Residue frames as a rotation matrix with the C-alpha (Angstrom) as fourth column:
MET 1
-0.708 -0.703 0.064 93.98
-0.705 0.701 -0.101 137.96
0.026 -0.117 -0.993 46.51
PHE 2
0.181 0.777 -0.603 92.03
-0.620 0.566 0.543 134.82
0.763 0.276 0.584 45.59
ALA 3
0.520 0.226 0.824 91.21
-0.830 0.362 0.424 132.21
-0.202 -0.904 0.376 48.25
LEU 4
-0.367 -0.672 -0.642 93.58
-0.739 0.631 -0.238 129.11
0.565 0.387 -0.728 48.43
GLN 5
0.874 0.470 0.126 93.06
-0.477 0.777 0.410 125.54
0.095 -0.418 0.903 49.43
THR 6
-0.301 -0.902 0.311 95.81
-0.878 0.389 0.278 123.25
-0.372 -0.189 -0.909 50.74
VAL 7
0.761 0.513 -0.398 95.91
-0.634 0.717 -0.288 120.07
0.138 0.472 0.871 48.77
ARG 8
0.014 -0.635 0.772 97.71
-0.566 0.632 0.530 116.77
-0.824 -0.445 -0.350 49.79
ILE 9
0.442 -0.022 -0.897 99.19
-0.843 0.334 -0.423 114.89
0.308 0.942 0.129 46.69
TRP 10
0.441 -0.324 0.837 99.93
-0.306 0.822 0.480 111.18
-0.844 -0.468 0.263 47.24
PHE 11
0.645 -0.274 -0.714 102.52
-0.701 0.161 -0.695 109.52
0.305 0.948 -0.089 45.03
GLU 12
0.838 -0.496 0.228 104.89
0.365 0.820 0.440 106.57
-0.405 -0.285 0.869 44.69
LYS 13
0.438 -0.872 -0.220 108.66
-0.899 -0.430 -0.087 106.96
-0.018 0.236 -0.972 44.48
THR 14
0.617 -0.130 0.776 109.92
-0.080 0.971 0.226 103.64
-0.783 -0.202 0.588 43.16
GLY 15
0.773 -0.409 0.485 112.34
0.632 0.420 -0.651 101.91
0.063 0.810 0.583 40.85
SER 16
-0.093 -0.922 0.375 115.18
0.869 -0.259 -0.422 104.26
0.486 0.286 0.826 39.57
ALA 17
0.325 0.264 0.908 113.49
-0.088 -0.948 0.307 107.27
0.942 -0.180 -0.285 41.30
LYS 18
0.912 -0.053 -0.408 114.81
0.411 0.165 0.897 106.09
0.020 -0.985 0.173 44.70
PHE 19
-0.098 -0.995 -0.026 118.14
0.993 -0.099 0.060 107.66
-0.062 -0.020 0.998 43.54
ILE 20
0.048 0.156 0.987 116.55
0.343 -0.930 0.130 111.06
0.938 0.332 -0.098 43.38
SER 21
-0.767 -0.372 -0.522 117.47
0.592 -0.099 -0.800 113.12
0.246 -0.923 0.297 46.34
HIS 22
-0.009 0.870 -0.493 114.95
0.905 -0.202 -0.373 115.01
-0.424 -0.449 -0.786 48.46
LEU 23
-0.233 -0.173 -0.957 116.28
-0.130 -0.970 0.207 118.45
-0.964 0.173 0.203 47.11
ASP 24
-0.953 -0.067 -0.296 116.07
-0.296 -0.018 0.955 117.10
-0.069 0.998 -0.002 43.40
LEU 25
-0.613 0.787 0.068 112.62
0.790 0.609 0.074 115.73
0.017 0.099 -0.995 44.23
SER 26
0.032 0.549 -0.836 111.40
0.554 -0.706 -0.442 119.04
-0.832 -0.448 -0.327 45.22
ARG 27
-0.466 -0.319 -0.825 112.81
-0.415 -0.744 0.523 120.58
-0.781 0.586 0.214 42.14
CYS 28
-0.978 0.181 0.108 111.32
0.198 0.614 0.764 117.87
0.072 0.768 -0.636 39.93
MET 29
-0.251 0.951 -0.182 107.86
0.924 0.179 -0.337 118.43
-0.288 -0.253 -0.924 41.33
ALA 30
-0.155 -0.010 -0.988 108.25
0.110 -0.994 -0.007 122.10
-0.982 -0.110 0.155 40.81
ARG 31
-0.799 -0.351 -0.489 109.12
-0.463 -0.160 0.872 121.62
-0.384 0.923 -0.034 37.11
ALA 32
-0.873 0.457 0.170 106.36
0.482 0.754 0.447 119.07
0.076 0.472 -0.878 36.67
LEU 33
-0.050 0.928 -0.368 103.67
0.807 -0.180 -0.563 121.28
-0.589 -0.326 -0.740 38.05
ARG 34
-0.297 -0.213 -0.931 104.86
-0.356 -0.880 0.315 124.19
-0.886 0.424 0.185 35.78
ARG 35
-0.979 -0.163 -0.123 104.74
-0.187 0.484 0.855 121.69
-0.080 0.860 -0.504 32.79
ALA 36
-0.627 0.779 0.010 101.28
0.774 0.621 0.124 120.56
0.090 0.085 -0.992 33.67
HIS 37
-0.657 0.278 0.701 100.00
-0.008 -0.932 0.362 124.19
0.754 0.232 0.615 34.11
VAL 38
0.178 0.618 -0.766 98.80
0.883 0.243 0.401 123.51
0.434 -0.748 -0.502 37.58
PRO 39
0.302 0.047 0.952 98.27
0.040 -0.999 0.036 126.86
0.952 0.027 -0.304 39.21
ALA 40
0.287 -0.239 -0.927 100.18
0.906 0.381 0.183 126.15
0.309 -0.893 0.326 42.38
TRP 41
0.982 0.098 0.161 100.71
0.039 -0.941 0.335 129.18
0.184 -0.323 -0.928 44.73
TYR 42
0.002 -1.000 0.013 104.09
0.666 -0.009 -0.746 130.76
0.746 0.010 0.666 44.98
THR 43
0.167 -0.052 -0.985 105.28
0.877 -0.449 0.172 132.78
-0.451 -0.892 -0.030 48.10
GLU 44
0.824 0.192 0.533 105.47
0.429 -0.826 -0.365 136.45
0.370 0.530 -0.763 47.79
GLY 45
0.751 -0.551 -0.363 108.24
0.147 -0.396 0.906 138.83
-0.644 -0.734 -0.217 48.39
PHE 46
0.224 -0.787 -0.575 111.75
-0.801 -0.485 0.352 139.55
-0.555 0.382 -0.739 47.01
SER 47
-0.664 -0.582 -0.470 112.29
-0.744 0.579 0.334 135.85
0.078 0.571 -0.817 46.02
PRO 48
0.265 0.958 0.110 109.07
-0.950 0.279 -0.141 133.97
-0.165 -0.068 0.984 45.20
HIS 49
-0.809 -0.572 -0.138 109.17
-0.582 0.812 0.049 130.14
0.084 0.120 -0.989 45.49
LEU 50
-0.174 0.821 -0.544 106.75
-0.342 0.468 0.815 127.45
0.924 0.327 0.199 45.07
PHE 51
-0.217 0.102 0.971 105.04
-0.965 0.127 -0.229 126.45
-0.147 -0.987 0.071 48.36
VAL 52
0.298 0.149 -0.943 105.56
-0.371 0.928 0.029 122.78
0.880 0.341 0.332 48.59
THR 53
-0.086 -0.321 0.943 105.82
-0.991 0.129 -0.046 120.69
-0.106 -0.938 -0.329 51.95
PHE 54
-0.057 -0.073 -0.996 106.76
-0.249 0.967 -0.056 117.00
0.967 0.245 -0.074 52.11
ALA 55
0.830 0.535 0.155 105.37
-0.294 0.185 0.938 115.22
0.473 -0.824 0.311 55.07
LEU 56
0.572 -0.697 0.433 108.74
-0.296 0.317 0.901 113.29
-0.765 -0.643 -0.025 55.75
PRO 57
0.217 -0.656 -0.723 111.77
-0.976 -0.131 -0.174 113.21
0.019 0.744 -0.668 53.53
LEU 58
0.952 0.129 0.277 112.52
-0.143 0.989 0.030 109.76
-0.270 -0.068 0.960 52.26
SER 59
0.240 -0.971 0.002 116.13
-0.301 -0.073 0.951 108.58
-0.923 -0.229 -0.310 52.59
LEU 60
0.104 -0.397 -0.912 118.20
-0.992 -0.108 -0.066 108.23
-0.073 0.912 -0.405 49.30
GLY 61
-0.716 -0.477 -0.510 117.97
-0.597 0.796 0.095 104.77
0.361 0.373 -0.855 47.94
GLN 62
-0.714 0.668 0.208 114.67
0.243 0.516 -0.822 103.90
-0.657 -0.536 -0.530 49.73
GLU 63
-0.792 0.575 0.203 111.41
0.149 -0.140 0.979 103.60
0.592 0.806 0.025 47.86
GLY 64
-0.823 0.568 -0.016 108.00
-0.262 -0.405 -0.876 105.00
-0.504 -0.717 0.482 48.92
GLU 65
-0.763 0.604 0.231 104.61
0.623 0.591 0.512 103.51
0.172 0.535 -0.827 48.08
HIS 66
0.403 0.909 0.104 102.49
0.833 -0.412 0.371 106.38
0.380 -0.063 -0.923 49.76
GLU 67
-0.615 -0.694 -0.374 104.45
0.780 -0.605 -0.160 109.53
-0.115 -0.390 0.914 49.89
SER 68
0.508 0.861 0.006 102.72
0.860 -0.507 -0.052 112.92
-0.042 0.032 -0.999 50.24
MET 69
-0.787 -0.615 0.045 103.40
0.616 -0.783 0.088 116.55
-0.019 0.097 0.995 49.41
ASP 70
0.183 0.852 -0.490 101.28
0.777 -0.431 -0.459 119.64
-0.603 -0.296 -0.741 50.10
ILE 71
-0.797 -0.325 0.509 100.60
0.576 -0.665 0.475 122.47
0.184 0.672 0.717 47.70
ARG 72
-0.413 0.689 -0.596 98.32
0.187 -0.577 -0.795 125.40
-0.892 -0.440 0.109 47.68
LEU 73
-0.802 0.149 0.578 95.77
0.584 0.001 0.811 125.92
0.120 0.989 -0.088 44.79
PRO 74
-0.776 0.577 0.254 93.02
-0.542 -0.817 0.200 128.37
0.323 0.018 0.946 44.04
GLU 75
-0.594 0.572 0.565 89.92
-0.460 0.334 -0.822 127.32
-0.660 -0.749 0.065 46.01
ASP 76
0.430 0.897 -0.102 87.91
-0.583 0.190 -0.790 126.65
-0.689 0.399 0.605 42.92
TYR 77
-0.159 -0.572 -0.805 90.56
-0.949 0.314 -0.036 124.67
0.273 0.758 -0.593 41.10
PRO 78
0.762 0.602 -0.237 89.52
-0.542 0.794 0.276 120.91
0.354 -0.082 0.932 40.92
VAL 79
0.276 -0.720 0.637 91.74
-0.728 0.277 0.627 118.63
-0.628 -0.637 -0.447 43.10
ALA 80
0.486 0.036 0.873 91.30
0.301 0.931 -0.206 115.64
-0.820 0.363 0.442 40.79
GLN 81
0.971 -0.081 0.227 92.45
0.201 -0.247 -0.948 117.70
0.133 0.966 -0.224 37.83
ALA 82
0.537 -0.793 0.287 95.55
-0.843 -0.519 0.141 118.85
0.038 -0.318 -0.947 39.58
ALA 83
0.097 -0.421 0.902 96.45
-0.454 0.788 0.417 115.21
-0.886 -0.450 -0.115 40.37
GLU 84
0.690 0.204 0.695 95.72
0.474 0.598 -0.646 113.93
-0.547 0.775 0.316 36.80
ALA 85
0.963 -0.253 0.093 97.80
-0.104 -0.668 -0.737 116.81
0.249 0.700 -0.670 35.22
LEU 86
0.348 -0.829 0.438 100.72
-0.910 -0.187 0.370 116.39
-0.225 -0.527 -0.819 37.54
GLY 87
0.341 -0.182 0.922 100.88
-0.085 0.971 0.223 112.66
-0.936 -0.155 0.316 36.97
LYS 88
0.887 0.056 0.458 101.18
0.435 0.228 -0.871 113.05
-0.153 0.972 0.178 33.19
ALA 89
0.827 -0.518 0.216 104.12
-0.241 -0.675 -0.697 115.29
0.507 0.525 -0.684 33.67
LEU 90
0.568 -0.548 0.614 106.25
-0.692 0.086 0.717 113.23
-0.446 -0.832 -0.330 35.95
PRO 91
-0.169 -0.724 -0.668 109.27
-0.920 0.359 -0.156 111.13
0.353 0.589 -0.727 35.06
PRO 92
0.408 0.390 -0.825 109.24
-0.166 0.921 0.353 107.40
0.898 -0.007 0.441 35.40
GLY 93
-0.489 -0.413 -0.769 109.32
0.603 0.477 -0.639 106.03
0.630 -0.776 0.016 38.99
LEU 94
-0.958 0.232 -0.170 107.23
-0.057 -0.732 -0.679 108.94
-0.282 -0.640 0.715 40.16
CYS 95
-0.588 0.809 0.028 103.44
0.397 0.258 0.881 108.20
0.705 0.529 -0.473 39.98
VAL 96
-0.705 0.500 0.503 100.61
-0.685 -0.664 -0.299 110.22
0.185 -0.556 0.811 41.33
LEU 97
-0.896 0.404 -0.183 98.06
0.419 0.907 -0.046 108.08
0.148 -0.118 -0.982 43.23
ASN 98
0.213 0.969 0.128 95.47
0.877 -0.247 0.411 110.70
0.430 0.025 -0.902 44.27
ALA 99
-0.806 -0.356 0.474 94.92
0.148 -0.895 -0.421 114.08
0.574 -0.269 0.773 45.79
ALA 100
0.278 0.875 -0.396 92.67
0.773 0.041 0.634 115.15
0.571 -0.482 -0.665 48.82
GLN 101
0.457 -0.052 0.888 92.31
-0.457 -0.870 0.184 117.73
0.763 -0.490 -0.421 51.40
PRO 102
-0.645 -0.743 -0.178 94.76
-0.153 0.353 -0.923 117.11
0.749 -0.568 -0.341 54.34
GLU 103
0.602 0.756 -0.255 93.20
0.083 0.258 0.963 115.52
0.794 -0.601 0.092 57.47
GLN 104
0.813 -0.334 -0.477 96.30
0.526 0.072 0.847 115.59
-0.248 -0.940 0.234 59.70
LYS 105
0.827 -0.554 -0.093 99.47
-0.559 -0.795 -0.235 117.66
0.056 0.246 -0.968 60.08
PRO 106
0.393 -0.747 -0.537 102.90
-0.116 0.539 -0.834 116.36
0.912 0.390 0.125 59.18
GLY 107
-0.380 -0.673 0.634 103.96
-0.719 -0.215 -0.660 117.10
0.581 -0.707 -0.403 62.85
GLU 108
0.324 0.720 0.614 101.64
-0.937 0.334 0.102 114.34
-0.131 -0.608 0.783 63.97
ILE 109
0.614 -0.226 -0.757 103.59
-0.292 0.825 -0.483 111.60
0.733 0.518 0.441 62.34
ALA 110
0.411 -0.484 0.772 105.32
-0.853 0.095 0.514 109.34
-0.322 -0.870 -0.374 64.90
ALA 111
-0.098 -0.497 0.862 106.12
-0.224 0.855 0.467 106.21
-0.970 -0.147 -0.195 62.92
ALA 112
0.053 0.182 -0.982 106.44
-0.991 -0.112 -0.074 104.51
-0.124 0.977 0.174 59.58
ARG 113
0.613 0.364 0.702 105.65
-0.268 0.931 -0.249 101.25
-0.744 -0.036 0.668 58.19
TYR 114
-0.023 -0.760 -0.650 108.52
-0.962 -0.159 0.221 99.61
-0.271 0.630 -0.727 56.30
ARG 115
0.966 0.072 0.250 108.96
0.004 0.957 -0.290 96.40
-0.260 0.281 0.924 54.10
MET 116
0.083 -0.980 -0.183 112.63
-0.902 -0.152 0.405 95.24
-0.424 0.131 -0.896 53.93
GLU 117
0.959 0.281 -0.028 113.28
-0.249 0.795 -0.553 92.69
-0.133 0.537 0.833 51.25
PHE 118
0.076 -0.968 0.237 116.59
-0.772 0.093 0.629 90.68
-0.631 -0.231 -0.741 51.55
SER 119
0.957 0.274 -0.091 117.62
-0.265 0.708 -0.654 88.32
-0.115 0.650 0.751 48.60
GLY 120
0.068 -0.948 -0.311 120.57
-0.835 0.116 -0.538 86.13
0.546 0.297 -0.784 47.97
SER 121
0.102 -0.022 -0.995 121.73
0.021 1.000 -0.020 82.56
0.995 -0.018 0.102 49.12
GLU 122
-0.654 -0.358 -0.666 122.66
0.633 0.222 -0.741 83.70
0.414 -0.907 0.082 52.68
ALA 123
-0.527 0.434 0.731 120.10
-0.326 -0.897 0.298 86.33
0.785 -0.081 0.614 53.13
ALA 124
0.516 0.845 -0.140 117.55
-0.211 0.283 0.936 84.30
0.831 -0.453 0.324 55.14
ALA 125
0.476 -0.353 -0.805 120.06
0.756 0.632 0.169 82.73
0.449 -0.690 0.568 57.46
CYS 126
-0.637 -0.717 0.282 121.92
0.525 -0.672 -0.522 86.07
0.564 -0.185 0.805 57.88
VAL 127
-0.272 0.641 0.718 118.70
-0.488 -0.735 0.471 87.96
0.829 -0.223 0.512 58.97
ARG 128
0.636 0.612 -0.471 117.56
-0.011 0.618 0.786 85.19
0.772 -0.495 0.399 61.19
ASP 129
0.053 -0.793 -0.608 120.96
0.816 0.385 -0.431 85.07
0.576 -0.473 0.667 62.94
LEU 130
-0.791 -0.344 0.506 120.85
0.140 -0.907 -0.398 88.80
0.595 -0.245 0.765 63.66
LEU 131
0.057 0.886 0.461 117.25
-0.618 -0.331 0.713 88.71
0.784 -0.326 0.529 65.07
ALA 132
0.667 0.190 -0.721 118.37
0.320 0.800 0.507 85.86
0.673 -0.568 0.473 67.35
GLN 133
-0.419 -0.908 0.012 120.95
0.430 -0.210 -0.878 87.95
0.800 -0.362 0.478 68.99
PRO 134
-0.075 0.328 -0.942 120.53
0.988 -0.100 -0.114 89.27
-0.132 -0.939 -0.316 72.59
GLU 135
0.382 0.266 -0.885 121.01
0.230 -0.955 -0.188 92.80
-0.895 -0.131 -0.426 71.29
LEU 136
0.320 -0.294 0.900 121.79
0.933 -0.065 -0.353 94.67
0.163 0.953 0.254 67.85
PRO 137
0.268 -0.262 -0.927 124.01
0.487 -0.794 0.365 97.61
-0.832 -0.549 -0.085 68.95
VAL 138
0.141 -0.307 0.941 124.50
0.905 -0.344 -0.248 100.39
0.400 0.887 0.229 66.18
VAL 139
-0.528 -0.311 -0.791 125.55
0.516 -0.856 -0.008 104.06
-0.675 -0.412 0.612 66.38
LYS 140
0.435 0.700 0.566 123.04
0.900 -0.332 -0.282 106.56
-0.009 0.632 -0.775 64.88
LYS 141
-0.779 -0.627 0.020 124.61
0.627 -0.777 0.052 109.85
-0.018 0.053 0.998 63.55
THR 142
0.442 0.870 -0.218 122.56
0.886 -0.461 -0.043 112.87
-0.138 -0.174 -0.975 64.60
LYS 143
0.494 -0.209 0.844 123.12
0.275 -0.883 -0.380 116.63
0.825 0.419 -0.379 64.13
LYS 144
0.707 -0.255 0.660 124.23
-0.682 -0.493 0.540 116.74
0.188 -0.832 -0.523 67.79
GLY 145
-0.321 -0.912 0.257 126.76
-0.933 0.350 0.078 113.90
-0.161 -0.214 -0.963 67.36
GLU 146
-0.538 -0.008 -0.843 126.53
-0.353 0.910 0.217 110.16
0.766 0.414 -0.492 67.68
LYS 147
-0.084 0.610 0.788 123.89
-0.995 -0.008 -0.100 108.20
-0.055 -0.793 0.607 69.54
PRO 148
-0.925 -0.375 0.064 124.00
-0.379 0.924 -0.053 104.42
-0.040 -0.074 -0.997 70.60
LEU 149
-0.005 0.996 0.087 120.97
-0.999 -0.001 -0.040 102.31
-0.039 -0.087 0.995 69.90
ASP 150
-0.815 -0.129 0.565 119.94
-0.112 0.992 0.065 98.75
-0.569 -0.011 -0.823 70.26
LEU 151
-0.625 0.567 -0.536 117.80
-0.726 -0.170 0.666 97.95
0.287 0.806 0.518 67.09
LEU 152
-0.895 0.251 -0.369 116.42
0.230 0.968 0.101 94.77
0.382 0.006 -0.924 68.64
GLN 153
-0.713 0.645 -0.276 113.80
0.227 -0.161 -0.961 96.64
-0.664 -0.747 -0.032 70.58
TRP 154
-0.012 0.743 -0.669 112.08
-0.772 -0.432 -0.466 97.45
-0.636 0.511 0.579 67.27
PHE 155
-0.338 -0.223 -0.914 113.28
-0.855 0.478 0.199 94.44
0.392 0.849 -0.353 64.96
SER 156
-0.978 0.036 0.208 112.26
-0.069 0.875 -0.480 91.70
-0.199 -0.483 -0.853 67.49
THR 157
-0.239 0.963 0.120 108.57
-0.067 0.107 -0.992 92.51
-0.969 -0.245 0.039 66.71
ALA 158
-0.422 0.122 -0.898 108.87
-0.858 -0.373 0.352 92.44
-0.292 0.920 0.262 62.82
GLN 159
0.639 0.712 0.292 106.73
-0.401 0.632 -0.663 90.25
-0.656 0.306 0.690 60.76
VAL 160
-0.447 -0.880 -0.159 109.15
-0.679 0.219 0.701 87.73
-0.582 0.421 -0.696 59.03
THR 161
0.724 0.640 0.260 108.31
-0.273 0.611 -0.743 85.90
-0.634 0.467 0.617 55.84
GLU 162
-0.389 -0.851 0.352 110.70
-0.098 0.419 0.903 83.69
-0.916 0.316 -0.246 53.89
THR 163
0.653 0.600 -0.461 110.41
-0.495 -0.122 -0.860 83.78
-0.573 0.790 0.217 50.16
ALA 164
0.860 -0.371 0.351 111.90
0.509 0.675 -0.534 81.91
-0.039 0.638 0.769 47.16
GLU 165
0.498 -0.675 0.545 114.51
0.171 -0.540 -0.824 84.82
0.850 0.504 -0.153 46.87
GLY 166
-0.643 -0.765 0.008 115.29
0.123 -0.115 -0.986 85.20
0.755 -0.633 0.168 50.55
ILE 167
-0.287 0.583 -0.760 113.37
0.958 0.163 -0.236 86.77
-0.014 -0.796 -0.605 53.42
THR 168
-0.317 0.252 0.914 111.29
0.230 -0.915 0.332 89.80
0.920 0.315 0.232 54.02
LEU 169
-0.656 0.086 -0.750 110.61
0.752 -0.016 -0.659 91.85
-0.069 -0.996 -0.054 57.13
ARG 170
0.003 0.694 0.720 107.53
0.276 -0.693 0.666 94.17
0.961 0.197 -0.194 57.80
LEU 171
-0.088 0.017 -0.996 107.73
0.996 0.011 -0.087 96.45
0.009 -1.000 -0.018 60.88
ASN 172
0.820 0.318 0.476 107.01
0.307 -0.946 0.103 99.95
0.483 0.062 -0.874 62.16
LEU 173
-0.221 -0.925 -0.310 109.85
0.933 -0.108 -0.342 102.25
0.283 -0.364 0.887 63.15
PRO 174
0.286 0.304 -0.909 109.82
0.557 -0.824 -0.100 105.61
-0.780 -0.478 -0.404 64.91
ALA 175
-0.493 -0.450 0.745 109.72
0.858 -0.396 0.328 108.50
0.147 0.800 0.581 62.56
GLY 176
0.687 0.670 0.283 109.03
0.577 -0.739 0.348 112.19
0.442 -0.075 -0.894 62.95
SER 177
0.418 -0.479 0.772 110.43
-0.326 -0.872 -0.365 115.16
0.848 -0.099 -0.521 64.82
SER 178
0.595 -0.141 0.791 110.95
-0.803 -0.057 0.594 113.55
-0.038 -0.988 -0.147 68.29
GLU 179
-0.038 -0.634 0.772 112.55
-0.353 0.732 0.583 110.26
-0.935 -0.251 -0.252 67.35
SER 180
0.720 0.234 -0.654 113.50
-0.694 0.211 -0.688 108.51
-0.023 0.949 0.315 64.17
VAL 181
-0.035 -0.637 0.770 115.15
-0.244 0.753 0.611 105.13
-0.969 -0.166 -0.182 63.33
ASN 182
0.245 0.093 -0.965 116.26
-0.961 -0.106 -0.254 104.49
-0.126 0.990 0.063 59.80
PRO 183
0.916 0.252 0.312 115.94
-0.213 0.965 -0.153 100.85
-0.340 0.073 0.938 58.50
SER 184
0.614 -0.744 -0.263 119.26
-0.266 0.119 -0.957 101.33
0.743 0.658 -0.125 56.70
LEU 185
0.003 -0.679 0.734 120.93
-0.993 -0.089 -0.078 100.68
0.118 -0.728 -0.675 60.11
PHE 186
0.430 0.228 0.873 119.76
-0.390 0.920 -0.048 97.21
-0.814 -0.320 0.485 60.04
ALA 187
0.997 -0.034 -0.062 120.65
-0.052 0.255 -0.966 96.85
0.049 0.966 0.252 56.38
GLU 188
0.407 -0.911 0.058 124.17
-0.764 -0.375 -0.524 97.89
0.500 0.169 -0.849 57.25
LEU 189
-0.039 -0.349 0.936 124.46
-0.820 0.547 0.170 95.04
-0.571 -0.761 -0.308 59.86
VAL 190
0.769 0.436 0.466 123.24
-0.102 0.805 -0.585 92.59
-0.631 0.402 0.664 57.17
LEU 191
0.890 -0.444 -0.101 125.82
-0.210 -0.202 -0.957 93.74
0.404 0.873 -0.274 54.66
GLN 192
0.067 -0.916 0.395 128.65
-0.996 -0.084 -0.027 93.39
0.058 -0.392 -0.918 57.19
LYS 193
0.001 -0.022 1.000 127.73
-0.429 0.903 0.020 89.60
-0.903 -0.429 -0.009 57.67
SER 194
-0.013 0.118 0.993 126.73
0.788 0.612 -0.063 88.90
-0.615 0.782 -0.101 53.98
PRO 195
-0.447 -0.358 -0.820 128.07
-0.122 -0.883 0.453 91.53
-0.886 0.302 0.351 51.55
GLN 196
-1.000 0.008 -0.023 126.44
-0.022 0.089 0.996 89.93
0.010 0.996 -0.088 48.62
THR 197
-0.308 0.951 -0.033 122.87
0.846 0.258 -0.466 90.24
-0.435 -0.172 -0.884 49.93
ALA 198
-0.766 0.201 0.611 120.66
0.285 -0.745 0.603 92.44
0.576 0.636 0.514 47.79
ILE 199
-0.584 0.474 -0.659 118.44
0.655 -0.205 -0.727 94.79
-0.480 -0.856 -0.191 49.94
ARG 200
-0.508 0.562 0.653 115.34
0.344 -0.563 0.752 96.64
0.790 0.607 0.092 48.93
ILE 201
-0.747 0.263 -0.610 113.77
0.568 -0.223 -0.792 99.05
-0.344 -0.939 0.017 51.50
VAL 202
-0.504 0.693 0.515 110.17
0.319 -0.405 0.857 100.32
0.803 0.596 -0.017 50.88
ARG 203
-0.944 0.324 -0.069 108.32
-0.092 -0.457 -0.884 102.75
-0.318 -0.828 0.461 53.10
GLU 204
-0.545 0.816 0.194 104.62
0.775 0.403 0.486 101.54
0.318 0.415 -0.852 52.75
ALA 205
0.437 0.807 0.396 103.02
0.416 -0.572 0.707 104.40
0.797 -0.144 -0.586 54.95
LEU 206
-0.724 -0.503 0.472 103.46
-0.101 -0.600 -0.794 107.07
0.682 -0.622 0.384 57.49
LEU 207
-0.024 0.685 -0.728 101.61
0.752 0.492 0.438 106.50
0.658 -0.538 -0.527 60.74
CYS 208
-0.480 0.025 0.877 100.12
-0.498 -0.831 -0.248 108.87
0.722 -0.556 0.412 63.36
PRO 209
-0.948 0.124 -0.293 98.97
0.303 0.631 -0.714 107.76
0.096 -0.765 -0.636 66.93
THR 210
-0.146 0.958 0.247 95.35
-0.497 -0.287 0.819 107.47
0.855 -0.003 0.518 67.85
ALA 211
-0.108 0.275 0.955 93.52
-0.989 0.071 -0.132 106.40
-0.105 -0.959 0.265 70.84
GLU 212
0.885 0.450 0.120 93.04
-0.407 0.873 -0.270 102.91
-0.226 0.191 0.955 69.08
GLY 213
0.319 -0.818 0.480 96.64
0.571 0.569 0.592 102.65
-0.757 0.085 0.648 68.00
MET 214
-0.589 -0.679 -0.438 98.44
0.011 -0.549 0.836 103.71
-0.808 0.488 0.331 64.87
LYS 215
0.568 0.790 0.229 96.63
0.362 0.010 -0.932 105.09
-0.739 0.612 -0.280 61.89
ASP 216
-0.103 -0.589 0.802 97.88
0.990 0.020 0.142 105.73
-0.100 0.808 0.580 58.43
PHE 217
-0.567 -0.167 -0.807 98.66
0.207 -0.977 0.057 109.49
-0.798 -0.135 0.588 57.83
SER 218
-0.167 0.647 0.744 96.05
0.985 0.149 0.092 111.21
-0.051 0.748 -0.662 55.80
C-alpha cells in the first residue's frame, strides 16, 4: 500500500453551476478527476468509491467563491499538477483556484461570510425597511422540526452598500455542525415584500474561530 496525502482543492462554483446540487457536484468532481487522470484514492471493500469530502455543502442556487473539497493522492504526486489537471476537466462555472495541504478540519468551521446582492427598483428601500424592523421572525426547518429565529440578531450588523442596481449586504452567519443560518431566510422576507427583486447570494469564505477572532478556513 503506497503512502497517501490529503489534499484540499479550492474552487469556485458560480454562474449556472449554482444550480448543480451537492450530490451532482460530488459526481461531477469524480468524473472530472477520472477524465483528468488524477490518481485519487478510492475506498476499499465490496463497493469502492472515491474518497472526497466537502467542507460544508453549498445550498442550491447559491454561489461560492472559495469552496473546498478534500481528496487523497499518492504522497509523491504533485499537488499543483492535480489542481491544474482537474481544472481543465471541469464544466463552466466550476473553476479550480489552487490546492494545498489542509491546515484545519471541517469540524472547526463555525461561520461563513456572505455577500447578498439585491437589484430592482424597490430593492434598496425594501431591504432597508426590513433592517429597520424591531425583529425579523422566521421559521427555520430542521431535521427535528421547525425552529423560530429572529434574523435581526445577525443582519443588524451587516455591512450595507447601495449600488446603481440596488443594495448589497455583507455579513457573517453561523455555519457548521452546531448551528447554521441560511441567508435564503432573509431573501424570502425580501421577496415577500418585493417579488420582483433579483437576488444573488454568494458565499465568500468559510470561517473558523481563533483567539483573535474569525479566520478564513484553510
